[in-house]
C-alpha positions, 0 to 999 in steps of 0.5 A: 800851471807852467809857472808852477812847474818852473817854480818846482824845478827852480826849488829843486835846483835851489835846494841842491844848491844850498847843500852844495854851498854848505859843503863848499862854502859861500865864497867859493868861485864855483858857488858864485857861478851856480848862484848867478845861474840860478838868479838868471833862470829866475829872472827869465821865468819871472821878469820884473815889471816895466816900472819895477827893478830887481832891487825894488822887488827884493825890498818888497820881498822882505816885507812879504816874507815877514808877513808870510812868516807871521801868517804861517806861524799863526796858522791863518788861512790867508796865503800872504805870499805868491810864487814870485815872493817865494823865489825872491826869498830863495834868492836872498837866502832869507828862508829855510828849506823847511819853510820853503817846503811848507809854503810851497805845499800850501801854495800848490794845494790851495783850491777855490772854496766850493761856494766860490766855484762857478758851475755852469749847468745848461738846463735840459729843454722840456719837450712838453713846454708850451711855445708862444706865438707873438705878433709884432704887427697886431701886438698880441701873444698866444701860447700853444702846445709844442705839437701844434703847427703855426701858419701866419696869414696875410691880412687882418681877417686871418692873422694866424692859424694854429693847428692841432696834430692831424688825426687820420682814420680809414674806413674798413668798408669803403677803404677810404681814409679821412683826415680830421683837423682842428685849429684855432685862428685869430682874426681882427676887425679893425672897423667894428663900429661904435655900438660897443661889444654887445651890439657887435656880438649880436650882429655877428651871430645874426649874420651867421644865422642867416648865412650858415643857419647855425645851431647854437649849443651854448651862448655866453654870459660875460667872460674875459680875454686879456683882462677885458670883457668878452663874449663867446658862443659855440655852435655847429653848421650843417652840410647840403643835406642838413647833417651836422658837419662842423663845430665852432667855438668863437670868442669876441673881445673889443680892445683898443677899438679893434675886435679880436675874434678867436675861432676854434673849429673842427669836424662835428661828431657826437663821439670823442674826436679831434675837436673834443680831445683838443678843446681843453688845450684850446681853452688854455690858449684862449685864457693865455691870449694877451694883447699889449695895450696901447696907451695915449698920453693925456 
């Protein structure tokens, strides 16, 4: 931009000098002084390259000028000259004032085509976009809603717990308030035995029945997790008085000699509550659960 300003200033001085030369004559000593001053200003603004001399630049400008004249006369879109070439032409008096103005205007107004202009647009983050939790140790990932919170565990029995927004409700009679929490946890059994997934699943359900006296509400046929066969069950437990207390939904998948167990839990209720309201999102989370498989070269 500064070089263009210098060009314009030198052009104005040059045009004025041309008028002066016409009036006083080219051999006038004063004219020669003015010419030398203009050349000095030009070479200060556009010094020759290290491997370039003024005479070489002048010779190059002759060819540039011839090409430029052909381009301007043919009305072509290409610009066959630069600001440096234009000043060299002015120096040698090889171009008329009208041609100088025409080329200067075309040089000044030259713009980059719209399709070539770089437009950097920063996309606005979607606040509703789901996030992804990845475990580098256990080589799995799981998507989850942006409003849920993640808490990593310290062992395979509790790798991560992802919790839905907590709901609160206060009783108008007892004046007591309650927090209702629903969460999905991932645990891994690294030593499941050699009986296969079906045998493992049946032993687990039998153990839950003995320990917690669970009541199953549904038991799965074959389903899939991370592209492999899996089993699932939904059940609820009871409190010390025998009343239903908590709901569970568990998925079991055998992958690379480890059983991945996904457990969704929340308070029991016959009405809609935090467990049932978030169950749809949990199904999507389980469907998106992916284990990076380990391959052995044989």
